[in-house]
Each structure stands twice: as C-alpha cells, then as structure tokens.
PDB file with one MODEL, atoms N, CA, C and O in Angstrom:
MODEL        1
ATOM      1  N   MET A   1      85.677  30.887-142.657  1.00  0.00           N
ATOM      2  CA  MET A   1      86.472  32.060-142.430  1.00  0.00           C
ATOM      3  C   MET A   1      86.784  32.290-140.941  1.00  0.00           C
ATOM      4  O   MET A   1      87.862  32.755-140.570  1.00  0.00           O
ATOM      5  N   LEU A   2      85.809  31.947-140.122  1.00  0.00           N
ATOM      6  CA  LEU A   2      86.029  32.123-138.680  1.00  0.00           C
ATOM      7  C   LEU A   2      87.168  31.267-138.166  1.00  0.00           C
ATOM      8  O   LEU A   2      87.971  31.701-137.340  1.00  0.00           O
ATOM      9  N   HIS A   3      87.223  30.052-138.665  1.00  0.00           N
ATOM     10  CA  HIS A   3      88.308  29.168-138.211  1.00  0.00           C
ATOM     11  C   HIS A   3      89.674  29.662-138.714  1.00  0.00           C
ATOM     12  O   HIS A   3      90.686  29.526-138.027  1.00  0.00           O
ATOM     13  N   LYS A   4      89.680  30.225-139.899  1.00  0.00           N
ATOM     14  CA  LYS A   4      90.929  30.811-140.430  1.00  0.00           C
ATOM     15  C   LYS A   4      91.357  31.994-139.573  1.00  0.00           C
ATOM     16  O   LYS A   4      92.532  32.123-139.230  1.00  0.00           O
ATOM     17  N   LEU A   5      90.384  32.877-139.218  1.00  0.00           N
ATOM     18  CA  LEU A   5      90.704  34.019-138.369  1.00  0.00           C
ATOM     19  C   LEU A   5      91.099  33.566-136.968  1.00  0.00           C
ATOM     20  O   LEU A   5      91.936  34.200-136.325  1.00  0.00           O
ATOM     21  N   LYS A   6      90.509  32.485-136.493  1.00  0.00           N
ATOM     22  CA  LYS A   6      90.862  31.966-135.170  1.00  0.00           C
ATOM     23  C   LYS A   6      92.298  31.439-135.151  1.00  0.00           C
ATOM     24  O   LYS A   6      93.042  31.659-134.195  1.00  0.00           O
ATOM     25  N   ASP A   7      92.668  30.742-136.219  1.00  0.00           N
ATOM     26  CA  ASP A   7      94.048  30.227-136.340  1.00  0.00           C
ATOM     27  C   ASP A   7      95.052  31.379-136.367  1.00  0.00           C
ATOM     28  O   ASP A   7      96.161  31.255-135.846  1.00  0.00           O
ATOM     29  N   GLU A   8      94.657  32.499-136.977  1.00  0.00           N
ATOM     30  CA  GLU A   8      95.525  33.676-137.003  1.00  0.00           C
ATOM     31  C   GLU A   8      95.549  34.421-135.683  1.00  0.00           C
ATOM     32  O   GLU A   8      96.454  35.220-135.442  1.00  0.00           O
ATOM     33  N   GLY A   9      94.568  34.174-134.821  1.00  0.00           N
ATOM     34  CA  GLY A   9      94.486  34.870-133.533  1.00  0.00           C
ATOM     35  C   GLY A   9      93.721  36.178-133.595  1.00  0.00           C
ATOM     36  O   GLY A   9      93.842  37.005-132.691  1.00  0.00           O
ATOM     37  N   SER A  10      92.932  36.385-134.651  1.00  0.00           N
ATOM     38  CA  SER A  10      92.188  37.625-134.800  1.00  0.00           C
ATOM     39  C   SER A  10      90.848  37.595-134.079  1.00  0.00           C
ATOM     40  O   SER A  10      90.326  38.654-133.731  1.00  0.00           O
ATOM     41  N   VAL A  11      90.272  36.414-133.841  1.00  0.00           N
ATOM     42  CA  VAL A  11      88.982  36.289-133.190  1.00  0.00           C
ATOM     43  C   VAL A  11      89.070  35.228-132.086  1.00  0.00           C
ATOM     44  O   VAL A  11      89.973  34.392-132.084  1.00  0.00           O
ATOM     45  N   HIS A  12      88.133  35.275-131.164  1.00  0.00           N
ATOM     46  CA  HIS A  12      88.041  34.242-130.135  1.00  0.00           C
ATOM     47  C   HIS A  12      86.577  34.021-129.769  1.00  0.00           C
ATOM     48  O   HIS A  12      85.720  34.835-130.112  1.00  0.00           O
ATOM     49  N   ILE A  13      86.295  32.946-129.089  1.00  0.00           N
ATOM     50  CA  ILE A  13      84.925  32.624-128.622  1.00  0.00           C
ATOM     51  C   ILE A  13      84.721  33.357-127.299  1.00  0.00           C
ATOM     52  O   ILE A  13      85.373  33.063-126.297  1.00  0.00           O
ATOM     53  N   GLN A  14      83.795  34.321-127.323  1.00  0.00           N
ATOM     54  CA  GLN A  14      83.524  35.074-126.126  1.00  0.00           C
ATOM     55  C   GLN A  14      82.658  34.300-125.144  1.00  0.00           C
ATOM     56  O   GLN A  14      82.940  34.262-123.946  1.00  0.00           O
ATOM     57  N   SER A  15      81.593  33.678-125.666  1.00  0.00           N
ATOM     58  CA  SER A  15      80.700  32.876-124.810  1.00  0.00           C
ATOM     59  C   SER A  15      79.946  31.880-125.690  1.00  0.00           C
ATOM     60  O   SER A  15      80.134  31.832-126.905  1.00  0.00           O
ATOM     61  N   TRP A  16      79.097  31.096-125.049  1.00  0.00           N
ATOM     62  CA  TRP A  16      78.266  30.125-125.767  1.00  0.00           C
ATOM     63  C   TRP A  16      76.798  30.461-125.527  1.00  0.00           C
ATOM     64  O   TRP A  16      76.405  30.785-124.406  1.00  0.00           O
ATOM     65  N   ARG A  17      75.992  30.383-126.579  1.00  0.00           N
ATOM     66  CA  ARG A  17      74.579  30.696-126.480  1.00  0.00           C
ATOM     67  C   ARG A  17      73.785  29.425-126.785  1.00  0.00           C
ATOM     68  O   ARG A  17      74.143  28.652-127.673  1.00  0.00           O
ATOM     69  N   ARG A  18      72.707  29.226-126.036  1.00  0.00           N
ATOM     70  CA  ARG A  18      71.865  28.051-126.191  1.00  0.00           C
ATOM     71  C   ARG A  18      71.011  28.189-127.455  1.00  0.00           C
ATOM     72  O   ARG A  18      70.339  29.205-127.637  1.00  0.00           O
ATOM     73  N   ALA A  19      71.031  27.186-128.320  1.00  0.00           N
ATOM     74  CA  ALA A  19      70.189  27.124-129.498  1.00  0.00           C
ATOM     75  C   ALA A  19      69.140  26.059-129.293  1.00  0.00           C
ATOM     76  O   ALA A  19      69.410  25.062-128.623  1.00  0.00           O
ATOM     77  N   GLN A  20      67.954  26.232-129.846  1.00  0.00           N
ATOM     78  CA  GLN A  20      66.891  25.276-129.615  1.00  0.00           C
ATOM     79  C   GLN A  20      67.170  23.930-130.212  1.00  0.00           C
ATOM     80  O   GLN A  20      67.038  22.922-129.518  1.00  0.00           O
ATOM     81  N   ALA A  21      67.552  23.863-131.467  1.00  0.00           N
ATOM     82  CA  ALA A  21      67.713  22.584-132.141  1.00  0.00           C
ATOM     83  C   ALA A  21      69.118  22.045-132.147  1.00  0.00           C
ATOM     84  O   ALA A  21      69.305  20.829-132.102  1.00  0.00           O
ATOM     85  N   ASN A  22      70.118  22.910-132.202  1.00  0.00           N
ATOM     86  CA  ASN A  22      71.490  22.452-132.437  1.00  0.00           C
ATOM     87  C   ASN A  22      72.352  22.414-131.202  1.00  0.00           C
ATOM     88  O   ASN A  22      73.551  22.162-131.319  1.00  0.00           O
ATOM     89  N   GLY A  23      71.819  22.645-130.044  1.00  0.00           N
ATOM     90  CA  GLY A  23      72.646  22.624-128.812  1.00  0.00           C
ATOM     91  C   GLY A  23      73.243  23.971-128.524  1.00  0.00           C
ATOM     92  O   GLY A  23      72.511  24.895-128.169  1.00  0.00           O
ATOM     93  N   TRP A  24      74.538  24.125-128.659  1.00  0.00           N
ATOM     94  CA  TRP A  24      75.220  25.351-128.278  1.00  0.00           C
ATOM     95  C   TRP A  24      75.840  26.011-129.521  1.00  0.00           C
ATOM     96  O   TRP A  24      76.357  25.327-130.405  1.00  0.00           O
ATOM     97  N   ILE A  25      75.781  27.353-129.573  1.00  0.00           N
ATOM     98  CA  ILE A  25      76.357  28.138-130.637  1.00  0.00           C
ATOM     99  C   ILE A  25      77.399  29.081-130.049  1.00  0.00           C
ATOM    100  O   ILE A  25      77.152  29.744-129.041  1.00  0.00           O
ATOM    101  N   ALA A  26      78.569  29.136-130.688  1.00  0.00           N
ATOM    102  CA  ALA A  26      79.631  30.004-130.216  1.00  0.00           C
ATOM    103  C   ALA A  26      79.323  31.452-130.560  1.00  0.00           C
ATOM    104  O   ALA A  26      78.852  31.752-131.657  1.00  0.00           O
ATOM    105  N   VAL A  27      79.595  32.360-129.604  1.00  0.00           N
ATOM    106  CA  VAL A  27      79.495  33.790-129.852  1.00  0.00           C
ATOM    107  C   VAL A  27      80.928  34.307-130.020  1.00  0.00           C
ATOM    108  O   VAL A  27      81.723  34.319-129.081  1.00  0.00           O
ATOM    109  N   TRP A  28      81.224  34.733-131.248  1.00  0.00           N
ATOM    110  CA  TRP A  28      82.592  35.138-131.597  1.00  0.00           C
ATOM    111  C   TRP A  28      82.807  36.617-131.296  1.00  0.00           C
ATOM    112  O   TRP A  28      81.866  37.409-131.316  1.00  0.00           O
ATOM    113  N   ARG A  29      84.057  36.977-131.018  1.00  0.00           N
ATOM    114  CA  ARG A  29      84.404  38.374-130.775  1.00  0.00           C
ATOM    115  C   ARG A  29      85.740  38.675-131.460  1.00  0.00           C
ATOM    116  O   ARG A  29      86.674  37.874-131.427  1.00  0.00           O
ATOM    117  N   TYR A  30      85.796  39.835-132.068  1.00  0.00           N
ATOM    118  CA  TYR A  30      87.003  40.244-132.737  1.00  0.00           C
ATOM    119  C   TYR A  30      88.022  40.708-131.727  1.00  0.00           C
ATOM    120  O   TYR A  30      87.680  41.446-130.803  1.00  0.00           O
ATOM    121  N   GLY A  31      89.245  40.303-131.875  1.00  0.00           N
ATOM    122  CA  GLY A  31      90.333  40.708-131.007  1.00  0.00           C
ATOM    123  C   GLY A  31      90.998  39.521-130.321  1.00  0.00           C
ATOM    124  O   GLY A  31      90.550  38.379-130.432  1.00  0.00           O
ATOM    125  N   ILE A  32      92.054  39.818-129.626  1.00  0.00           N
ATOM    126  CA  ILE A  32      92.815  38.783-128.921  1.00  0.00           C
ATOM    127  C   ILE A  32      92.109  38.475-127.623  1.00  0.00           C
ATOM    128  O   ILE A  32      91.645  39.381-126.931  1.00  0.00           O
ATOM    129  N   GLY A  33      92.026  37.193-127.287  1.00  0.00           N
ATOM    130  CA  GLY A  33      91.385  36.783-126.057  1.00  0.00           C
ATOM    131  C   GLY A  33      91.434  35.276-125.869  1.00  0.00           C
ATOM    132  O   GLY A  33      91.929  34.545-126.726  1.00  0.00           O
ATOM    133  N   VAL A  34      90.925  34.831-124.760  1.00  0.00           N
ATOM    134  CA  VAL A  34      90.914  33.419-124.445  1.00  0.00           C
ATOM    135  C   VAL A  34      89.507  32.879-124.756  1.00  0.00           C
ATOM    136  O   VAL A  34      88.505  33.518-124.438  1.00  0.00           O
ATOM    137  N   ASP A  35      89.451  31.700-125.381  1.00  0.00           N
ATOM    138  CA  ASP A  35      88.189  31.091-125.706  1.00  0.00           C
ATOM    139  C   ASP A  35      87.428  30.647-124.428  1.00  0.00           C
ATOM    140  O   ASP A  35      88.012  30.110-123.487  1.00  0.00           O
ATOM    141  N   ALA A  36      86.123  30.892-124.441  1.00  0.00           N
ATOM    142  CA  ALA A  36      85.285  30.428-123.345  1.00  0.00           C
ATOM    143  C   ALA A  36      85.090  28.918-123.483  1.00  0.00           C
ATOM    144  O   ALA A  36      85.057  28.390-124.594  1.00  0.00           O
ATOM    145  N   GLU A  37      84.962  28.231-122.352  1.00  0.00           N
ATOM    146  CA  GLU A  37      84.753  26.788-122.377  1.00  0.00           C
ATOM    147  C   GLU A  37      83.307  26.461-122.737  1.00  0.00           C
ATOM    148  O   GLU A  37      82.377  27.142-122.306  1.00  0.00           O
ATOM    149  N   LYS A  38      83.137  25.429-123.516  1.00  0.00           N
ATOM    150  CA  LYS A  38      81.793  25.000-123.930  1.00  0.00           C
ATOM    151  C   LYS A  38      81.135  24.310-122.738  1.00  0.00           C
ATOM    152  O   LYS A  38      81.761  23.460-122.104  1.00  0.00           O
ATOM    153  N   PRO A  39      79.868  24.660-122.414  1.00  0.00           N
ATOM    154  CA  PRO A  39      79.179  24.040-121.286  1.00  0.00           C
ATOM    155  C   PRO A  39      78.942  22.555-121.524  1.00  0.00           C
ATOM    156  O   PRO A  39      78.781  22.118-122.663  1.00  0.00           O
ATOM    157  N   GLU A  40      78.923  21.804-120.467  1.00  0.00           N
ATOM    158  CA  GLU A  40      78.675  20.372-120.534  1.00  0.00           C
ATOM    159  C   GLU A  40      77.209  20.151-120.877  1.00  0.00           C
ATOM    160  O   GLU A  40      76.353  20.923-120.445  1.00  0.00           O
ATOM    161  N   PRO A  41      76.908  19.117-121.643  1.00  0.00           N
ATOM    162  CA  PRO A  41      75.479  18.810-121.939  1.00  0.00           C
ATOM    163  C   PRO A  41      74.764  18.310-120.678  1.00  0.00           C
ATOM    164  O   PRO A  41      75.359  17.637-119.836  1.00  0.00           O
ATOM    165  N   LEU A  42      73.500  18.648-120.570  1.00  0.00           N
ATOM    166  CA  LEU A  42      72.697  18.207-119.423  1.00  0.00           C
ATOM    167  C   LEU A  42      72.259  16.762-119.621  1.00  0.00           C
ATOM    168  O   LEU A  42      71.963  16.352-120.743  1.00  0.00           O
ATOM    169  N   SER A  43      72.215  15.996-118.548  1.00  0.00           N
ATOM    170  CA  SER A  43      71.686  14.662-118.608  1.00  0.00           C
ATOM    171  C   SER A  43      70.148  14.754-118.693  1.00  0.00           C
ATOM    172  O   SER A  43      69.567  15.811-118.450  1.00  0.00           O
ATOM    173  N   ASN A  44      69.521  13.657-119.034  1.00  0.00           N
ATOM    174  CA  ASN A  44      68.056  13.668-119.132  1.00  0.00           C
ATOM    175  C   ASN A  44      67.423  13.964-117.766  1.00  0.00           C
ATOM    176  O   ASN A  44      66.429  14.687-117.690  1.00  0.00           O
ATOM    177  N   LYS A  45      67.980  13.423-116.715  1.00  0.00           N
ATOM    178  CA  LYS A  45      67.449  13.654-115.375  1.00  0.00           C
ATOM    179  C   LYS A  45      67.570  15.116-114.991  1.00  0.00           C
ATOM    180  O   LYS A  45      66.640  15.681-114.415  1.00  0.00           O
ATOM    181  N   ALA A  46      68.686  15.732-115.296  1.00  0.00           N
ATOM    182  CA  ALA A  46      68.878  17.153-114.977  1.00  0.00           C
ATOM    183  C   ALA A  46      67.972  18.034-115.825  1.00  0.00           C
ATOM    184  O   ALA A  46      67.477  19.052-115.341  1.00  0.00           O
ATOM    185  N   ARG A  47      67.747  17.666-117.073  1.00  0.00           N
ATOM    186  CA  ARG A  47      66.875  18.414-117.952  1.00  0.00           C
ATOM    187  C   ARG A  47      65.427  18.413-117.465  1.00  0.00           C
ATOM    188  O   ARG A  47      64.751  19.442-117.475  1.00  0.00           O
ATOM    189  N   VAL A  48      64.953  17.206-117.028  1.00  0.00           N
ATOM    190  CA  VAL A  48      63.615  17.086-116.521  1.00  0.00           C
ATOM    191  C   VAL A  48      63.464  17.868-115.216  1.00  0.00           C
ATOM    192  O   VAL A  48      62.445  18.525-115.003  1.00  0.00           O
ATOM    193  N   LYS A  49      64.471  17.802-114.345  1.00  0.00           N
ATOM    194  CA  LYS A  49      64.425  18.522-113.089  1.00  0.00           C
ATOM    195  C   LYS A  49      64.343  20.024-113.307  1.00  0.00           C
ATOM    196  O   LYS A  49      63.593  20.714-112.616  1.00  0.00           O
ATOM    197  N   LYS A  50      65.107  20.530-114.258  1.00  0.00           N
ATOM    198  CA  LYS A  50      65.117  21.972-114.560  1.00  0.00           C
ATOM    199  C   LYS A  50      63.767  22.393-115.112  1.00  0.00           C
ATOM    200  O   LYS A  50      63.258  23.458-114.760  1.00  0.00           O
ATOM    201  N   CYS A  51      63.178  21.566-115.979  1.00  0.00           N
ATOM    202  CA  CYS A  51      61.877  21.866-116.568  1.00  0.00           C
ATOM    203  C   CYS A  51      60.786  21.862-115.502  1.00  0.00           C
ATOM    204  O   CYS A  51      59.897  22.713-115.532  1.00  0.00           O
ATOM    205  N   ARG A  52      60.836  20.937-114.578  1.00  0.00           N
ATOM    206  CA  ARG A  52      59.798  20.841-113.540  1.00  0.00           C
ATOM    207  C   ARG A  52      59.927  21.965-112.512  1.00  0.00           C
ATOM    208  O   ARG A  52      58.938  22.325-111.872  1.00  0.00           O
ATOM    209  N   GLU A  53      61.128  22.524-112.342  1.00  0.00           N
ATOM    210  CA  GLU A  53      61.266  23.664-111.416  1.00  0.00           C
ATOM    211  C   GLU A  53      60.570  24.896-111.958  1.00  0.00           C
ATOM    212  O   GLU A  53      60.098  25.730-111.185  1.00  0.00           O
ATOM    213  N   ARG A  54      60.499  25.027-113.299  1.00  0.00           N
ATOM    214  CA  ARG A  54      59.870  26.185-113.917  1.00  0.00           C
ATOM    215  C   ARG A  54      58.354  25.997-114.083  1.00  0.00           C
ATOM    216  O   ARG A  54      57.663  26.931-114.491  1.00  0.00           O
ATOM    217  N   GLU A  55      57.831  24.812-113.774  1.00  0.00           N
ATOM    218  CA  GLU A  55      56.410  24.562-113.924  1.00  0.00           C
ATOM    219  C   GLU A  55      55.570  25.369-112.955  1.00  0.00           C
ATOM    220  O   GLU A  55      55.972  25.572-111.809  1.00  0.00           O
ATOM    221  N   SER A  56      54.404  25.833-113.397  1.00  0.00           N
ATOM    222  CA  SER A  56      53.495  26.497-112.488  1.00  0.00           C
ATOM    223  C   SER A  56      52.682  25.415-111.760  1.00  0.00           C
ATOM    224  O   SER A  56      52.755  24.241-112.123  1.00  0.00           O
ATOM    225  N   ILE A  57      51.926  25.795-110.761  1.00  0.00           N
ATOM    226  CA  ILE A  57      51.157  24.857-109.989  1.00  0.00           C
ATOM    227  C   ILE A  57      50.104  24.154-110.866  1.00  0.00           C
ATOM    228  O   ILE A  57      49.886  22.949-110.746  1.00  0.00           O
ATOM    229  N   GLU A  58      49.455  24.935-111.753  1.00  0.00           N
ATOM    230  CA  GLU A  58      48.450  24.363-112.633  1.00  0.00           C
ATOM    231  C   GLU A  58      49.062  23.360-113.597  1.00  0.00           C
ATOM    232  O   GLU A  58      48.475  22.304-113.833  1.00  0.00           O
ATOM    233  N   GLU A  59      50.215  23.658-114.155  1.00  0.00           N
ATOM    234  CA  GLU A  59      50.893  22.741-115.068  1.00  0.00           C
ATOM    235  C   GLU A  59      51.266  21.454-114.369  1.00  0.00           C
ATOM    236  O   GLU A  59      51.133  20.368-114.934  1.00  0.00           O
ATOM    237  N   LYS A  60      51.745  21.578-113.109  1.00  0.00           N
ATOM    238  CA  LYS A  60      52.142  20.400-112.360  1.00  0.00           C
ATOM    239  C   LYS A  60      50.929  19.519-112.102  1.00  0.00           C
ATOM    240  O   LYS A  60      50.990  18.306-112.306  1.00  0.00           O
ATOM    241  N   GLU A  61      49.809  20.126-111.646  1.00  0.00           N
ATOM    242  CA  GLU A  61      48.639  19.334-111.420  1.00  0.00           C
ATOM    243  C   GLU A  61      48.101  18.642-112.652  1.00  0.00           C
ATOM    244  O   GLU A  61      47.643  17.501-112.583  1.00  0.00           O
ATOM    245  N   PHE A  62      48.155  19.339-113.794  1.00  0.00           N
ATOM    246  CA  PHE A  62      47.724  18.776-115.065  1.00  0.00           C
ATOM    247  C   PHE A  62      48.602  17.589-115.460  1.00  0.00           C
ATOM    248  O   PHE A  62      48.090  16.576-115.937  1.00  0.00           O
ATOM    249  N   ARG A  63      49.926  17.702-115.266  1.00  0.00           N
ATOM    250  CA  ARG A  63      50.853  16.622-115.587  1.00  0.00           C
ATOM    251  C   ARG A  63      50.595  15.425-114.690  1.00  0.00           C
ATOM    252  O   ARG A  63      50.577  14.291-115.169  1.00  0.00           O
ATOM    253  N   LEU A  64      50.395  15.655-113.393  1.00  0.00           N
ATOM    254  CA  LEU A  64      50.165  14.559-112.443  1.00  0.00           C
ATOM    255  C   LEU A  64      48.825  13.859-112.739  1.00  0.00           C
ATOM    256  O   LEU A  64      48.729  12.637-112.629  1.00  0.00           O
ATOM    257  N   ALA A  65      47.792  14.637-113.114  1.00  0.00           N
ATOM    258  CA  ALA A  65      46.509  14.064-113.473  1.00  0.00           C
ATOM    259  C   ALA A  65      46.637  13.188-114.705  1.00  0.00           C
ATOM    260  O   ALA A  65      46.027  12.121-114.769  1.00  0.00           O
ATOM    261  N   ARG A  66      47.418  13.618-115.681  1.00  0.00           N
ATOM    262  CA  ARG A  66      47.605  12.839-116.890  1.00  0.00           C
ATOM    263  C   ARG A  66      48.356  11.530-116.563  1.00  0.00           C
ATOM    264  O   ARG A  66      48.050  10.480-117.128  1.00  0.00           O
ATOM    265  N   GLN A  67      49.325  11.602-115.661  1.00  0.00           N
ATOM    266  CA  GLN A  67      50.046  10.386-115.253  1.00  0.00           C
ATOM    267  C   GLN A  67      49.127   9.405-114.510  1.00  0.00           C
ATOM    268  O   GLN A  67      49.229   8.192-114.690  1.00  0.00           O
ATOM    269  N   ARG A  68      48.224   9.948-113.670  1.00  0.00           N
ATOM    270  CA  ARG A  68      47.289   9.085-112.959  1.00  0.00           C
ATOM    271  C   ARG A  68      46.322   8.410-113.932  1.00  0.00           C
ATOM    272  O   ARG A  68      45.948   7.255-113.727  1.00  0.00           O
ATOM    273  N   GLN A  69      45.909   9.127-115.004  1.00  0.00           N
ATOM    274  CA  GLN A  69      45.030   8.559-116.003  1.00  0.00           C
ATOM    275  C   GLN A  69      45.656   7.381-116.739  1.00  0.00           C
ATOM    276  O   GLN A  69      44.947   6.460-117.146  1.00  0.00           O
ATOM    277  N   LEU A  70      46.964   7.398-116.914  1.00  0.00           N
ATOM    278  CA  LEU A  70      47.638   6.303-117.613  1.00  0.00           C
ATOM    279  C   LEU A  70      47.602   5.035-116.789  1.00  0.00           C
ATOM    280  O   LEU A  70      47.612   3.945-117.361  1.00  0.00           O
ATOM    281  N   LYS A  71      47.562   5.129-115.473  1.00  0.00           N
ATOM    282  CA  LYS A  71      47.535   3.937-114.625  1.00  0.00           C
ATOM    283  C   LYS A  71      46.134   3.391-114.489  1.00  0.00           C
ATOM    284  O   LYS A  71      45.969   2.232-114.109  1.00  0.00           O
ATOM    285  N   ARG A  72      45.104   4.193-114.789  1.00  0.00           N
ATOM    286  CA  ARG A  72      43.717   3.790-114.604  1.00  0.00           C
ATOM    287  C   ARG A  72      43.328   2.785-115.686  1.00  0.00           C
ATOM    288  O   ARG A  72      43.595   2.982-116.872  1.00  0.00           O
ATOM    289  N   LYS A  73      42.696   1.715-115.244  1.00  0.00           N
ATOM    290  CA  LYS A  73      42.257   0.669-116.194  1.00  0.00           C
ATOM    291  C   LYS A  73      40.776   0.889-116.468  1.00  0.00           C
ATOM    292  O   LYS A  73      39.972   1.016-115.545  1.00  0.00           O
ATOM    293  N   VAL A  74      40.426   0.934-117.766  1.00  0.00           N
ATOM    294  CA  VAL A  74      39.052   1.150-118.171  1.00  0.00           C
ATOM    295  C   VAL A  74      38.287  -0.172-118.141  1.00  0.00           C
ATOM    296  O   VAL A  74      38.730  -1.172-118.705  1.00  0.00           O
ATOM    297  N   LYS A  75      37.121  -0.160-117.467  1.00  0.00           N
ATOM    298  CA  LYS A  75      36.343  -1.378-117.373  1.00  0.00           C
ATOM    299  C   LYS A  75      35.356  -1.393-118.542  1.00  0.00           C
ATOM    300  O   LYS A  75      34.828  -0.353-118.935  1.00  0.00           O
ATOM    301  N   ARG A  76      35.118  -2.579-119.088  1.00  0.00           N
ATOM    302  CA  ARG A  76      34.193  -2.709-120.205  1.00  0.00           C
ATOM    303  C   ARG A  76      32.758  -2.718-119.684  1.00  0.00           C
ATOM    304  O   ARG A  76      32.449  -3.322-118.657  1.00  0.00           O
ATOM    305  N   ASP A  77      31.898  -2.030-120.423  1.00  0.00           N
ATOM    306  CA  ASP A  77      30.492  -1.982-120.062  1.00  0.00           C
ATOM    307  C   ASP A  77      29.859  -3.367-120.296  1.00  0.00           C
ATOM    308  O   ASP A  77      29.991  -3.920-121.388  1.00  0.00           O
ATOM    309  N   PRO A  78      29.170  -3.936-119.283  1.00  0.00           N
ATOM    310  CA  PRO A  78      28.637  -5.289-119.461  1.00  0.00           C
ATOM    311  C   PRO A  78      27.517  -5.337-120.523  1.00  0.00           C
ATOM    312  O   PRO A  78      27.354  -6.361-121.186  1.00  0.00           O
ATOM    313  N   LEU A  79      26.751  -4.257-120.691  1.00  0.00           N
ATOM    314  CA  LEU A  79      25.688  -4.255-121.687  1.00  0.00           C
ATOM    315  C   LEU A  79      26.281  -4.291-123.108  1.00  0.00           C
ATOM    316  O   LEU A  79      25.756  -4.978-123.984  1.00  0.00           O
ATOM    317  N   THR A  80      27.362  -3.559-123.327  1.00  0.00           N
ATOM    318  CA  THR A  80      28.031  -3.571-124.631  1.00  0.00           C
ATOM    319  C   THR A  80      28.642  -4.944-124.885  1.00  0.00           C
ATOM    320  O   THR A  80      28.615  -5.437-126.013  1.00  0.00           O
ATOM    321  N   ALA A  81      29.182  -5.552-123.865  1.00  0.00           N
ATOM    322  CA  ALA A  81      29.781  -6.896-123.973  1.00  0.00           C
ATOM    323  C   ALA A  81      28.691  -7.913-124.325  1.00  0.00           C
ATOM    324  O   ALA A  81      28.945  -8.870-125.056  1.00  0.00           O
ATOM    325  N   ALA A  82      27.477  -7.703-123.804  1.00  0.00           N
ATOM    326  CA  ALA A  82      26.397  -8.652-124.091  1.00  0.00           C
ATOM    327  C   ALA A  82      25.994  -8.552-125.542  1.00  0.00           C
ATOM    328  O   ALA A  82      25.699  -9.570-126.167  1.00  0.00           O
ATOM    329  N   PHE A  83      25.973  -7.326-126.111  1.00  0.00           N
ATOM    330  CA  PHE A  83      25.572  -7.162-127.503  1.00  0.00           C
ATOM    331  C   PHE A  83      26.651  -7.625-128.479  1.00  0.00           C
ATOM    332  O   PHE A  83      26.361  -8.325-129.450  1.00  0.00           O
ATOM    333  N   TYR A  84      27.920  -7.223-128.211  1.00  0.00           N
ATOM    334  CA  TYR A  84      28.984  -7.503-129.179  1.00  0.00           C
ATOM    335  C   TYR A  84      29.893  -8.642-128.810  1.00  0.00           C
ATOM    336  O   TYR A  84      30.757  -8.999-129.611  1.00  0.00           O
ATOM    337  N   GLY A  85      29.753  -9.227-127.660  1.00  0.00           N
ATOM    338  CA  GLY A  85      30.586 -10.327-127.250  1.00  0.00           C
ATOM    339  C   GLY A  85      31.962  -9.899-126.743  1.00  0.00           C
ATOM    340  O   GLY A  85      32.306  -8.717-126.764  1.00  0.00           O
ATOM    341  N   ASP A  86      32.732 -10.867-126.294  1.00  0.00           N
ATOM    342  CA  ASP A  86      34.076 -10.571-125.778  1.00  0.00           C
ATOM    343  C   ASP A  86      35.023 -10.352-126.937  1.00  0.00           C
ATOM    344  O   ASP A  86      34.878 -10.964-127.995  1.00  0.00           O
ATOM    345  N   VAL A  87      35.986  -9.483-126.739  1.00  0.00           N
ATOM    346  CA  VAL A  87      36.958  -9.210-127.766  1.00  0.00           C
ATOM    347  C   VAL A  87      38.265  -9.877-127.447  1.00  0.00           C
ATOM    348  O   VAL A  87      39.222  -9.758-128.212  1.00  0.00           O
TER     349      VAL A  87
ENDMDL
END
C-alpha cells in the first residue's frame, strides 16, 4: 500500500532509521515532500572503528588482553609428556 500511495504522491520517505538485523528502514510521512536519501552502508573497517571509539577503557584492555592470549603458545608439561608420550 505504501508503494501505491508513493506512486500517487500521497506519502514520502521522511528519513531512514537504523534496524539491527535488516539494515535501514524507511520512516514514511503523509503528505507531499521529497524523499530522503538512503545512507551508504558502512565498510567493515569503518564499522570496527566506530565500535572501538565507543569502547570504555576496561573493554579496550580486555579486548587487547584477549588478542595477546591468542598469540601466546602453550608449552607442554614435560612430566605429562613423560607419562603419556608425544602427541
């Protein structure tokens, strides 16, 4: 129905609202007007940058500690290796 009303000129897109799962949702308004332009999608790099700007200091330190843990190599206990052998 909205598209039919839009073709008739009875409604227009006032603005765009961010939706969590579906991207952008049009906010319709009754009356004559000009449609608002749909915002460009964010690139992955821009999305990560925006998210990291909102991070608190504790969240940033936790994220960096988790990244450091991924690089850490766990050494095998020699006593366990003696009992169970090399894997």
